[in-house]
N, C-alpha and C positions, 0 to 999 in steps of 0.2 A: 516615164511610165504612164500608160493610159488607164484612167479609172473607168471601168465598165459599169454603167448604171442601167438597171432595168427600170423602165418607166411603165408603171401599171395604172391604167385608167381608161376612160372612155376615148373613143377615136378622136374626138374634137380636142380634148385636153392633152392627149399624148402628142398629137401633131403640133399643138401650141408650144409644148416644152421643147420639142425637136427644133422648131423654128427659132425659139429664144436662145438656144445654145450656140454660143459663138466661141466656145472654149475647145481648143484642139486637144486638150488633155482628157476630154470626156468622150467616151464611146457610148452612145445611147442605143439600147436595144428595146424596141417597143413591144409591149404586151397589152393588147387591146381587149377589153371586154364590152359586152352589151349591157350587162348588169353587174353591180359591185359584188353580187353573190359569187361570181366566177373568180374573184381575186384569190381565193384559197387554192384553186387548181393552178392558177398562173404562178403562184409562189413556187410550186413544185418545179415548174419549167424554168423559172428565173433564178433559182438558188445558186447557180454558178457565177452570177454577176457579183461584183464587189459590193455594191450597195443597191437596195431596192428603193425606188422613188414612187410613192403613191400620190396620185393627183388630188387626193382629198383624204380626210380622216376616216370616212366610212369604210372604204375598201381596206384601209390599214387595220381598223378595229376588227373587221371580219377575219383577217388573215393573221392577227396577232399571235394566236396560239401556235400556228405553224411556224411563224417567224422565230418565236422563242424556242420551239422544238428543234429547229435547225440551227439555232444560234446565229441568225442572220442579222445584218445591220440594215435598218430601214429609216426613211424619213417620209413625211407627208406634208402637203401644203395645208397650212391651218386655215380654217374658216373662222377668222377672228373678228374683232370689232371693226377693223378697217374694211374687210370684205362685206360685212353686213351693212355698214353705213353706205358703202358704194352702191349696194343693191337697193337699199331703201331710197337713196337719191334717184336712182334710175327709175324705180317704180313711179315716183312722184313726178319726175320731169319728162320721162319718155312716154309713160302711159297716162299721166295726169290723174293718178290715183292717190288719194290721201292715205297715209299709213294707218288704216283702221280696217276692221273686218278682214283680217289676214289670217291664213293658216300657214304655218312655217314648220319645216323640218330642218333640224340643224343638230350637229353633234352635241353641243352644249347650250342649253337654253339661257344660261347666265349672260351669254353674249347679247341676246335680244333684250333682256331686261336692263342690262347696263346701258345700252344705247337709248332705249326708250326713256329711261330715267334721266340720262344726260340731256335729252331733248325735251323733257317735260311732257311726253306723250302718254296717253292713257293705254293701258294694256288689257282692259276688261273685255274687249272684243278681238283679242289676239289669241289664237290657239296654236300651241307649240307642241311638236313631237320631237323629242330628242332621242339619240341612239341609246339603247339599253341592251346589255349582254343577254337578257332573257328573251329578247325578240327572236322570232323564227328567222334565222339568217338565210335559210334557203328560199324564203318567200318575202324577203325584206322589201323589195320594190313593190310587190302587190299590196303588202300591209300598209306602206306609206301612201300609196295611191288611194287606197280605201279610206284612210284617215282624212285626206284632203277632200275626196269625193263626198263623204258623208256630210261634212260641214257645208260644202258648196251646195249640195242638193237641198239641204234644209234652209238655205238662204242665210246662214249665219256668217258666211264669208263671201267676198266678191273677188278675191285674188289670192294666188298661192305663190309662196317663195320657197323653192326647194333647193337643197344642197346636192341633189343626186340627178345626174343627167338622164338616167333611165326612167326616173319618176317624171321628170319634165316631159320626156318623149311620150309617155302614156297619158299624161294630162292633156297634152296637145291633141291626141287622138280623141279625147273626150270633150274637146272644145272648152276646156276650163282655162280661164285667163291665168297665166302663170309665167314665172321667170326662174331660170336656173341661176342660182346665186353667182354673182360676178366675182371673179378672183383677180385681185390687183396684180399687175406685172411685178410689183415690188415683192409680193409674197412668193410668186413663182421663182423669181431670180434668187431671192434669199434662200429658198429651200434647195435650189440647184447648187448654190455655193456651199450650203451645209453638207450636201451629199458629196461634193468634191473634197471638202476638208476631211470628212470621215474616210472617204476612199483612199486619199493620199496617206492618211495615218495608218490605215490597214495595210497598204502596200509596203510602207516603211517597216511595219511590224512583221510582215511576212518574210522579210529578209533577216530578221533576228536570228541569232544562233539558237539551235535546238540540240540538246544532248539527251540521249536515251541511255538508261542503264538497264540492262536485262540480266536477271539473275535466276539461276536454277535453285529452287529452295533446297536447303540442306536437310533432307529427311532420312530417317534411318531405315525405312522400308523400301529402299531403292536397289536392293541387292541384285534383282534380276535385270537391272539396267546396266549396260556397259557404259561407264562414264565417258570414255573416249567416243563411243558411237553416239551417245546422247549429245555430246558437245558438237560433234560434226553435223548431226541432224539440225540442231538449233542454229548453228552457224550458217548452214545452207539456207534455212528459212530467213534469217536476218539479212543475209547477203542479197537475196531476191527482194526483200522488203526495202532495203536501203537503195537498191538500184532504181526502184520506182519513184523514190523521192530525192534522187540524186545526192545520196548521202554515202558515208563510209562507215565500215564496221571494224572495230578493234577488239581483239581478245585480251582480257585482263588476267583471268585465271581460268581454272577448269569449270567454274560455275558462273563467271561474270563476263559480260560483253558490253562494249560502249558503241553507241551510234552517234555520229556527228553529221548534222544537216541544218536545215532552216525551218523556222516556224511555218512558213508557207507550205513546205513539203509535208509536214505533219498534219496541218489543217486539211490539205487536199486529200491525203490518204485516209484520214479519219472522218471525212465528210463533216468537218468542223466539230470534231470531238464527239461524234455520235457512235461511230463504229470503229472496230480495230480488226481488219481482215486477218491479220496474222494469228489471232486467237483461234480461228477456224482450223488452222494447221496443227496447233498444239493441243487442242481440246481432247484429242484421242489419247493423250498421255495421262492416264487416270491416276497413276501412283506418284506423280511428281508435279509440282506446281512451278510454273514459269511466271515470274513477276516482272512487270515493266514500269519504270518510272521515267517520264519525260519532263525536261525542264527547259524553259525559254529564258533568254537573258541578253543583255547588251554585250557581255563578255562571255568567254568560254567558262571561266570560273563561276560566274553567276549562274549560268545555265546548268552547270554540273551540280551546284549546290541545290538548285530547285529540282533537278532530276533525283537527287538523293532523298528529298522530301517526298517526291512522288513514289519512289520505291518503298519508302517507309510505310506509306498508306497502303500500297499494293500488298506488302508482306503481311499486313494485319488481317487480310482475308485469306481463308484457307482454300484458295482456288486460283486458277490462272486469272490474273487481273492486271489492269492498266490504269495508271493515274498520270495526270499532267499537271504541272505547276507553272503558272505564267510568271512573267517578270513582276507583276503586281502581287505575287504570292497568292493568287487565286488557285484553289485546288479543284480540279475537274476530274470526276470519275466516280466509280469505275466505268470504263467505256464498255461498249457492246451490251449494255443493259437496255431495258425498255425505256427507262428515264435516266439521263445522264445528270448526276448531281453536281452541284457547284457550291463551294463555300470559300471564305477568305480566312487566311491565317492571321492577318492583321486587318484592321479596319480604320478608315478615316471617317466613317459614317458616325456622326455624333449620336444619332438615335440608337444605333446598335451598341455603341460604347456605353451610353447611359443605361440601357436595359441590362447590359452585362454587369455594370457596376451596382445597380440597385438589386439585382437578383442573385448575384454571386455565381451566375452561370457563365462559362467561358465565352469569349467573343466568337470563336469558331462555331460553338454550338448554337449561339443566337443567330449567327449568319446562316447556318444550315436550316434553322427553324423558319427564318424569314423566307429563304428560298423554297422550302417545303410549302409554306403558306401561299406564296405566289404561284407555284405550280398548280395548286388546287383552287386558285382564284378565291381564296379565303372561305371555301366551303367547309362545313363541319367535318370533324375527323375524330377518331378514337385514339386512345393511348397506344393501341396496337398499330395503328397506321403510322404514327410518329416513330414508334420503336422500329418498325420495318425500314422506314426511310433513314433513320439515324444509325441503324444497325446496333441498337442497344437492346437490353432486356425490357420487357413491358414495365417492370417495376421501376427501372431507372427513368423511363419516359414518364411514368406517373408522378415520380418525385419532381421532375422538371416542371410538369404541368401544374402540380400543386403550388409550387413557388410562383409560377407565372400568374396563376389565378389569384393568389394572395396579394400580389403586387399590382393587380388590375391590368396585366398585360394579356390575359386570356380570361375566358368565361365559359361556364358550362351552359350550352345552349339547348341540350336535350339528352335523350337516352336512346339506346338501341338494344335490342335483345335478339341477336342472330340465332340463338338456340332456345328451345322451349324451356329447358332447365338452366339453372344458374342465374347469377345476378346480372342485371342489365348493365351495359357499359355506358359511361358518360360520353357525350359528344361535346367537343370543344370548338370554340372559335377564337381566333387571335384578335387582339385589340391594338396591334402595332400601328 
């Protein structure tokens, strides 16, 4: 099987990765930008590939939200101590410039300080700009160029080391002495191997068994529905759905159907767990709910068990709903919503287990809260926000937050008053 890798980066770096690839198992599709700000749009075009390969951290950081939204798998070439040391060596020996009076842009400034400390070099005349989420990502190149230009114009620097090709191109137009950070072949090859490993794992997972259990909710106000007609309609929808994912459908009883296919088929039809087109067909059925539970597993029995768990979560919602449970017992859903939620029924994460033990809150609830916090990039939120996400009452969410605050896992960071009357709401931040 061929691992299809989307390489996203500047023309120079993309061509270098293509040149380095000697592996017949890899099919590289190039996505070239002039500026890293374009990486967000390129992810939209590249999302059909098995793995996304970014030629540096900056384009990855800029597209991270979209990568997470689409549940994509991505790697990037690190700008680490090796890359910085190589660049510093080149500045000194190729340009004859002593490493002082430098302005540097780099994803993590600790890399610079670590090397300067190891070499016993002074950092007082070194000016560093590291990537920050709050930066204007639509004008990133311009902002970094301005940073370097200001120091150079004032005579505080004599050379620029940049981690971004588009910044280097602009600095050259301004005749500012500069170097685009050098990326060791070792880093490129290691990242390519990492992408292949992830891709092969994903391809093996895509052939896993997938079982779907579809159930018509047993409601008492369905008198105007002819059960046989309803069953025939649903079976028709399921047959067409199964055909698209090369699966089979089996009738269990008047209200239950089973679908047997592969994980890859489910992932493809759901756009990696974001949508569920079949819901568009059944949404007109206002007085009856259709629940879907899908499960993945190494064996049919395991996949069926996970599908039952998915169905259990779907039936808890009083609406047409779809949940998926993976072989790692990760629960995904409900699908077809603005945000697809994800939590784990069991956890190997010692941090989550420790929080659950100290607070008395279940592992699955803590896992959901961690996912909620990550989706919001740890921005402040109210008890109402958490209640909506967890599908709990506001009072239940407030009780959870009270415990988390008492145990120092959360803090009250402010207040909001959305209405002129009434008490202000507390704004919380997590300390996970």
